N, C-alpha and C positions, 0 to 999 in steps of 0.2 A: 760644476756643470754649466754655470753661466759663462765663464771665461773660455771654456772649451767648446761651447755650443753643442753639448753632448746630446746626441740623438741617434736612435737605432735605425731610422730611415734615412734615405737620401742616396747613398751609393754603396758600393762594395767595400770601400775603404772604411766607412763608418760601421758597416756590418762586421768587418774584421776587428775594429776597435771594441765593439760590443762583445765579440767572442773572446777577446783578450780579458775583459772583465770577468767573464764566466770562468775561463780556464784558470786564471790566477786565484779567483775566489774559491774555486773547487779545491785547490791545493790547501788553502788556508782553512777552509771549513772542515775538510776531512782530517786535517792535522789536529784542529781543536777538538774534534770528536774523538780522535784516537787517544789524546792525552787527558780526556775527561772534563775539559772545560765546558763543553756543551754535549748534548746527547741527541743525535739526529733520530727522528722517528718518521714514520710514514703511515698513511691510511689508504683506504680503497680509492681508486682512481675514477673521478666523475667524468667520464669521457665525453658524454653528450653535451653537458654544460660547458666543458672546456672548449670543445670544437666550436659550438655556436657562439659562445661569449668571446673567444679569442678572435674569431673572424670579424665579428661586429666591432670589437675594440680596434682592430686594425683599420676598419672602415672609418670609425669615429675619429681616429688620429688625423686623418686627412681633412675631415670636416672641421675639427677644432683647431687645426694648424700645428698641433704638436701632441705628444703623448702626455700622460698625467704629470710626469716629472718636468717635462718641457713647459707645460702650462704653469707650473709653480715658478720656475725660474724666469719665465717670460713675464709673468705677472709682477715679479720683482723688478723688472725693467720698466714697468708701468705701461704695458700694452693692454689697452682697455679690452680688446677682444679676448685676451688670455684671462683677464679677471672674470669676464662673463663665463668663459668655458670652465674656469676653476670653480666658480660658485655653483654652477649647475652640475658639475662633476661631483662635488662634495655632497650636494643636496640629493642627487639621485643615487649616490652610493648609499646614503643613509636610508632612503626609501626602499632600496633593493635589499638591504641587509636587515633592517629592523622595522620597515614600514609596510605599506600595502602590497608591495611587490615581493616581500620576503617569502611568502608561502610559495609563490610560483618559482622563485629562484631556488629555494630549498628542494622543491619537488624535482626540478631538472637535475640538481646536483645529487639527488639520491639515486640516479641511474649510474651505477658504478660497476667496475670489474675489480677483482681482488688484487691484480698486479698493480704495484704502486711505483716502483723504481726501475730504471733501465738495467742496473746491475743485478737486481733481484730477478727480473724477467729473464735475463740472459744467463744467470747463474755464474757470474764472474765477480772478481774483486773490483770495487769502485776505482782502485788505483790503476787498474788496467785501462779503464775508460778515461781517467785523468791523463794517463800517458798518451793515449791516442789523440785526445782533444788538444792537449798542449802541443804535440808534434804538428798536428794539422794547422793550428793557429800560428805556430811559429813559421811554418812554410808560407802561409798566407801573408803574414806580416813582412817576411823577407821579400816576397813578390812585390808588395806595394812599395816598400822602401827602395827596391831596385828600379821599379818602374818609373818613378818620378821623385827621386829623393829631394825633399825640401821644396818641391815646386808648388805645393799647396799652401806654403806660408809666404805672406807678403813681407817685403823688406822695406820698411819705412824708417826714416831716421828717428831714433829714440828721443823723447822729450822728458822722460823721467829717468832716474838713476837708481841703482841698487835694487833693494827688494821691491820698491814701488814699481819699477820697470817690469820686473818678473811677474808680479801679481796682477797689476792693473793695465799694463801696456803691451808687453810681449805676447804675441799670439801663441796660444796653446795648441799644439798639434793633437790630432785625434788619438794617437797612441800614447802620448804623454798623459793626456786627460784620462784615458782608459786605465792606466797604471795607478793614477792617484785615486780614482773611484774604486778600483779593485781593492786597494789597501783600506779605504774607508768601509767598503762592504764587508771585509773580513773583520775589521774592528767592531762593526755594528753588532756582530753576533754575541761576543762576551759582554759588551756594554748593555745590550738589551736584556740578556739573560740575567745580568746582575740586578735588574729591577723587577724580575719576575715575568717579563715578557719573553717567552721562549720562541724567538724568531729573529730573522735578520732584517734587512731593509724592507720597507713596505710603505705604500702610499695610499691605497684605496681604503683599507681599514681605518687608519688614522684620520683620513679625510671625513669618513662617515662619523667617527667619534667626535670630531669637532662640531658637526651639525647636531648630533645627539646631546652634546653638552649644552649648546645654546638653547635647545628645546626643553630639555629636562632639568638642567642644572646639576646633573649627577657628576660629581668630581671624579668618580671611580673610572670614568671613560678616558680621563686625561692620563695617558701613559707615555712611555718612552717614544712610541711611534708618533704621537701628537706633537711632542717637542721636536721630533725629527723633521716633520714637514714645515713646522714654524721656522726651524733653523734653515731649511732650504730657501724659504721665502726671504728670510732676513739676510742670509748670505748672498743671495742673488741681488738683492737691493744694494748691499754694500759694494759688491763687485761691479754692478752697473754704474753706480755713482762714481766709483773710483776710476773706471775706464772711460767715462764720458758717454756711456751707452744708455743712460737713464733719460728718457723723455716720454711724455705722454703722447700716445698715438691712438687716435680714435678711428675705428674701422668704418667702412661704408656699410650700407644696409645689408648687402648680401653676406659680407663677412660676419656681421653681427648675428644674423640668423644662423649661419653655419657654426659659429662659435658656440652659441647656445645649444643648438641641436647636437653638435659634436660632444660638448661637455656632458649633456644629459645621457647620451648614448654610451659614452665612456664609463659613466658611473654605473649604469645598468649592466653593461657587458663585462666590466672588470669584476663586479660582484658575482656575475654568472660564471666567469672563467676561473674565479678564485684568486685573481690578482691582475696587475697591470704589467707593463713592460719591465718594471722593477721587481715586484713580488713574484711574478711568474717567469718572465723571460730572462731575468738576471739571477734571481736568488734560487728559485726552485730548479732551474737548470743546473746551477752550480752543485746542488746536492743530487743531481741526476734523477729528479722526480719525473715520472712520465707526464704529469700534468704540466710541468714547466716546459719541457721540450715540445709537447704537442701544442701548447698555447703559443710558443714562440713561432712555430711554423705557420699556424693559422693566422697569427697577427700579421705576418709578412704577406700572406695571401690576401687578407682583407685590405691591407694598405695598398697592395698592387691593384686590386679591383677598384677601390675608390679613386686612386690616382688615374686609372684609365677612364673612369666615368667623369670625374670632375676636372681633370687637368689635361692629360695628353689627348683624350678623345675629343673634347670640345675644341681644343686649339687646332687639332688637325682639320676638323670640320670647318672652322673659321678660315683657315689658310686655303682650303679648297674653294670655299665660296668667294674669297677675295681674288683668287687666281681666275676663277670663272668670270667675275665681274670685270677684271682687267682685260680678259680676252674678249668679252662681249663689247667693251668699250672700243677695243681696237677694230672689231668687225663692223662697228657702227660708223666708221669714219666716212666723210662725205665723198671724197674723191682721191684717186692716186695722186701723190705728190703733195697733199695737204700736210700740215704739221703733225696731225695725228697719225699719218701713215709713215712719214719719214723720220719722226723723232719719238721712238717708243718711250724714252725717258720722260718726255713732256706728257705723254698720254698717261703714264703711271702716276705722275705727280698730280694730274687733274683728278684722277679717280681717288687718290688718297685724300685730297683736300675735300672732295665732295663727301666721302665717307665720314 
């Protein structure tokens, strides 16, 4: 995740990479279920909590600067803002699952419908859905590879050789990273089940368990999922050190506040939605749970809304104000033929310096 900069947000290429993980994992998960290694089950669909939680989670991603998993691997790179987001994410996950907010979260999640899976709702075999998903993802992948093959990768002269170059220096493309993560996601199912934890990859529950362990000292909460998130943090640290990307970066005041608020909101909303971008949008989608696909869609909507509010909206407004200021400065020139009238570049330079 750290070397590939794995993230569901950003552009359609990364969205396609995320869909690759879902499609490949679907094949593996239903194969494991068919041969009896795991046994997939489902429950009633908490539609209201999923919609509200997923939208808020998408909104929180923009505030925190990354999703829950991104927060873990960026904390491994020693981004102080990500450490703050991670601490408050874990804290508010625990508050929402076992603390004072648990009653409200449980109440919203009790609003359900009986339908639970896409294939169950449609009355078709999950393998039909897998075939459709894999075909669509294959077409999307081919489109991106044809559109700009290799253009997204930088070509710098290598300083390392052999396996060190591949692991710590060579840039990992989105689709390569997706295939590696998909393989790990499949492997997570039997490994987790072997310890008694009947689930795949997950971030929110284990994060909550870490906080509960520190508060109560109950070793029973330390399960496979807890070791998973500790492994993500450790692996990201090793990858960042080996690639030279590890350095302490202290955020400014605005970023600090947003990181804290985003982390807290991620903890609450992920608990409400029943998972984050991993547990819901990657794992539950792979088993065609309605909760997973509904959450995935509303996370994207929430991310888009927050991007519009905090990033693209304000930047457009600033650009408009700056353009108006430059125009006003030009209209305020003393007389025709003066430098401000005959040399627009000089006029713009003066406005920029004054601002």
